[in-house]
C-alpha positions in Angstrom: 0.0 0.0 0.0 1.3 3.4 -1.0 1.6 5.7 2.1 0.6 9.4 1.6 2.5 12.1 3.5 1.0 15.6 3.1 3.2 18.7 3.7 2.2 20.9 6.5 3.2 24.5 7.4 6.2 25.1 9.7 8.3 28.1 10.6 12.1 28.3 10.3 13.2 31.7 11.6 11.2 34.3 9.7 10.4 31.9 6.8 7.5 29.6 6.4 8.2 26.1 4.9 6.4 23.0 3.9 7.4 20.2 6.3 7.0 16.7 5.0 9.2 14.5 7.2 9.0 13.4 9.9 5.3 12.5 9.9 3.2 10.1 12.1 2.5 8.0 9.0 6.2 7.7 8.2 8.8 8.9 10.6 11.5 8.2 8.0 12.1 6.7 4.6 15.4 4.7 4.5 17.9 7.0 6.3 15.9 10.2 5.5 14.3 11.6 8.6 13.5 15.2 7.7 12.4 17.1 4.6 11.6 20.8 4.4 10.5 22.4 1.1 10.9 26.2 1.1 9.8 28.7 -1.5 9.7 29.9 -4.0 9.9 33.1 -2.0 10.9 36.5 -3.5 12.3 39.0 -1.0 15.0 41.5 -0.3 18.0 39.8 1.3 18.7 41.1 4.8 20.5 39.8 7.9 17.1 39.4 9.6 16.5 36.4 7.3 19.8 34.6 8.3 19.7 31.3 10.2 22.1 31.8 13.2 24.5 29.2 14.4 22.7 26.1 15.8 23.7 22.5 16.5 23.1 19.1 14.9 24.1 15.5 15.8 23.6 12.0 14.5 22.6 13.2 11.0 23.9 14.7 7.8 22.3 17.9 6.5 21.8 18.0 2.8 21.0 21.3 1.0 19.7 21.6 -2.6 18.6 24.8 -4.3 16.5 25.4 -7.3 17.0 29.1 -7.1 18.9 31.5 -4.8 22.1 31.4 -2.9 23.0 30.7 0.8 26.3 31.1 2.6 27.1 28.0 4.7 29.7 28.0 7.6 30.2 25.3 10.2 32.4 24.4 13.1 34.6 22.0 11.0 35.8 25.1 9.1 33.5 24.2 6.2 32.5 27.3 4.1 30.6 27.4 0.8 28.2 29.5 -1.2 25.3 27.0 -1.9 24.1 27.5 -5.5 21.4 25.8 -7.5 22.2 22.3 -8.7 24.9 21.6 -6.1 24.9 19.2 -3.2 26.4 20.3 0.1 26.6 17.4 2.6 27.5 18.2 6.3 28.1 15.2 8.6 27.1 16.3 12.0 28.3 13.1 13.7 29.0 13.6 17.4 28.2 17.3 17.1 28.5 20.2 14.7 27.3 23.9 14.6 26.5 25.7 11.4 24.8 28.9 10.1 23.0 29.7 6.9 23.2 33.3 5.9 22.6 35.5 2.9 25.9 36.1 1.0 27.3 39.6 1.5 26.9 40.3 -2.2 23.2 39.5 -2.1 22.3 41.9 0.8 19.8 44.6 -0.3 18.9 42.8 -3.5 15.6 41.1 -4.3 16.0 37.5 -5.3 14.0 34.2 -5.3 14.8 31.4 -2.8 13.6 27.9 -3.5 15.0 24.6 -2.4 14.9 21.4 -0.2 16.6 20.9 3.1 17.0 17.3 4.2 18.4 15.4 7.1 19.9 12.0 6.5 20.4 9.9 9.7 23.7 8.2 10.0 23.6 4.4 9.9 23.0 2.4 13.0 26.2 2.3 15.1 27.8 5.2 13.2 26.1 8.2 14.7 29.1 9.3 16.7 31.5 9.7 13.7 33.7 12.8 13.2 31.9 15.8 11.7 32.9 16.7 8.1 31.6 19.0 5.3 31.8 18.5 1.5 30.5 20.3 -1.6 29.8 18.8 -5.1 28.8 20.6 -8.3 29.7 18.1 -11.0 26.8 15.6 -10.6 25.8 13.0 -13.1 22.7 13.3 -15.3 21.5 9.8 -16.4 19.4 8.9 -19.4 16.9 6.5 -17.9 14.1 5.4 -20.2 14.6 8.6 -22.2 14.3 10.8 -19.0 17.1 13.0 -17.7 17.6 11.9 -14.1 19.9 14.0 -11.9 21.6 11.7 -9.5 22.4 14.0 -6.6 23.6 11.5 -4.0 23.9 7.8 -3.5 23.2 5.2 -6.2 20.4 4.1 -8.5 19.7 2.8 -11.9 23.2 1.2 -12.1 25.0 4.5 -11.5 26.6 6.3 -8.5 26.9 9.9 -7.5 30.4 11.2 -6.4 28.9 12.7 -3.2 30.4 11.1 -0.1 27.4 9.7 1.9 27.0 7.9 5.2 25.0 4.8 4.0 23.4 3.1 1.0 20.8 5.5 -0.3 19.5 7.5 -3.2 18.6 11.1 -3.8 17.6 12.1 -7.3 15.7 14.8 -9.2 13.7 14.4 -12.5 11.3 16.5 -14.5 8.5 14.5 -16.1 5.9 15.7 -18.6 2.2 14.7 -17.9 1.8 11.1 -18.7 5.5 10.2 -18.5 6.7 7.7 -16.0 10.0 6.4 -14.6 11.0 3.2 -12.8 12.1 3.8 -9.1 15.6 2.7 -8.2 16.1 -0.7 -6.5 16.3 0.3 -2.8 14.5 -1.3 0.1 12.6 1.9 1.0 11.7 4.7 -1.5 9.5 7.7 -1.8 8.7 10.4 -4.3 8.0 14.1 -3.5 6.5 16.4 -6.2 8.3 19.7 -5.8 5.9 20.9 -8.5 2.9 19.2 -10.0 1.2 15.9 -9.1 2.4 12.3 -9.5 1.1 8.8 -8.9 2.7 5.5 -7.6 0.8 2.2 -7.9 -2.5 4.0 -8.8 -2.2 6.3 -5.7 -2.3 10.0 -6.9 -0.7 12.7 -4.9 -2.1 16.0 -4.0 0.1 19.1 -4.5 3.2 18.8 -2.2 2.2 15.3 -1.0 4.9 12.6 -0.6 4.1 9.1 -1.7 6.0 6.3 0.0 6.2 3.3 -2.3 5.9 -0.4 -1.4 8.9 -2.6 -1.9 9.6 -4.3 -5.2 9.4 -2.8 -8.8 7.5 0.4 -8.8 7.1 3.4 -11.2 6.3 7.1 -10.6 4.0 8.6 -13.2 3.4 12.3 -13.8 -0.3 13.3 -13.6 0.6 16.8 -14.6 4.0 18.2 -15.6 6.1 17.6 -12.5 9.4 18.1 -10.8 10.0 15.1 -8.6 12.5 14.3 -5.8 13.2 10.6 -5.4 14.6 9.4 -2.0 15.3 6.1 -0.4 17.8 3.7 0.9 18.5 1.1 3.6 16.2 1.3 6.6 17.6 2.4 10.0 16.5 1.7 13.5 14.4 3.8 15.8 15.5 7.4 16.2 14.7 10.0 18.8 14.5 13.7 17.8 14.7 16.9 19.8 14.8 20.2 18.0 17.9 19.8 15.6 19.3 16.8 17.4 18.8 13.1 16.4 20.0 9.9 18.0 19.0 6.3 18.6 20.0 6.6 22.3 17.5 8.8 24.2 20.1 9.4 27.0 22.8 10.5 24.5 20.2 12.8 22.9 19.4 14.4 26.3 23.2 14.8 26.9 23.6 16.6 23.6 20.7 18.9 24.5 22.3 19.8 27.8 25.6 20.3 25.9 24.1 22.9 23.7 22.4 24.7 26.6 25.7 24.8 28.3 27.4 26.2 25.2 29.6 23.0 25.0 29.5 22.6 21.2 32.4 23.8 19.0 32.1 27.3 17.6 32.1 28.4 13.9 35.3 30.2 12.8 34.3 33.7 11.9 30.7 33.3 13.1 30.7 32.7 16.8 29.0 35.8 18.4 25.3 35.0 18.0 23.5 31.7 18.2 20.0 30.2 18.4 19.2 29.3 22.0 17.6 25.9 22.8 13.8 26.0 22.7 12.0 25.9 26.0 10.0 22.7 27.0 8.9 20.1 26.6 11.1 18.4 29.2 14.1 16.5 27.8 12.7 13.3 29.1 9.8 13.6 26.7 11.8 13.6 23.5 10.6 11.2 20.9 
């Protein structure tokens, strides 16, 4: 049975986003535990729109833009201007801090921002790895059944992306005309998210901005209207607890990391260590889930 995951509204700083994962009907798909879809928004870039330094653990953050630019900095020393079509993969591991700001050259200018922000949980037993950051712009475009499939990360359809990932997974993007279809890659768990348009899997038709989680075995995604489709999946992982920006399989370790951020025990970002996002108040750490 195809599982349907509707996007709902959420706030990230001053911006409103469509939050798809996690959801009570599917907490995760493969290692993917979080998906926010933001924009397209047109606005004048100001420092009020910046996302100040904040922590992560137990996951990798994965940024992909359709339009706009974001300046990334993190406590590993990672620094990049995130541009459309690139993949920027930050392994949070045992703890990292990063910020997302408007590039200096964009301040005061009107521009459109549109993209996806995902979290990919590290594989079971590998959550405490060393933090790292990498950027890739030369990503493969595959000809699959006459469709141009952009393989952003992981593997699928007999090919592999150069992006250094943390487990066996797939992240791909494809544009389909109404009536066109594409086979889904051979991963144990898979889903499709229509960034634009509407799609169907196994006869289940999505609403606008509604994820469809496919059953195992051979499956196809069909475009009901012209559609831009994100395809995600990979090996399943065990249970994860989440509190704010922190994810872990061990509730006690998650609570420890929460206390660590409250005590300002995470590393700082070179050149961006004056302001930060404080930990949210309540619920109590013991109620994390």
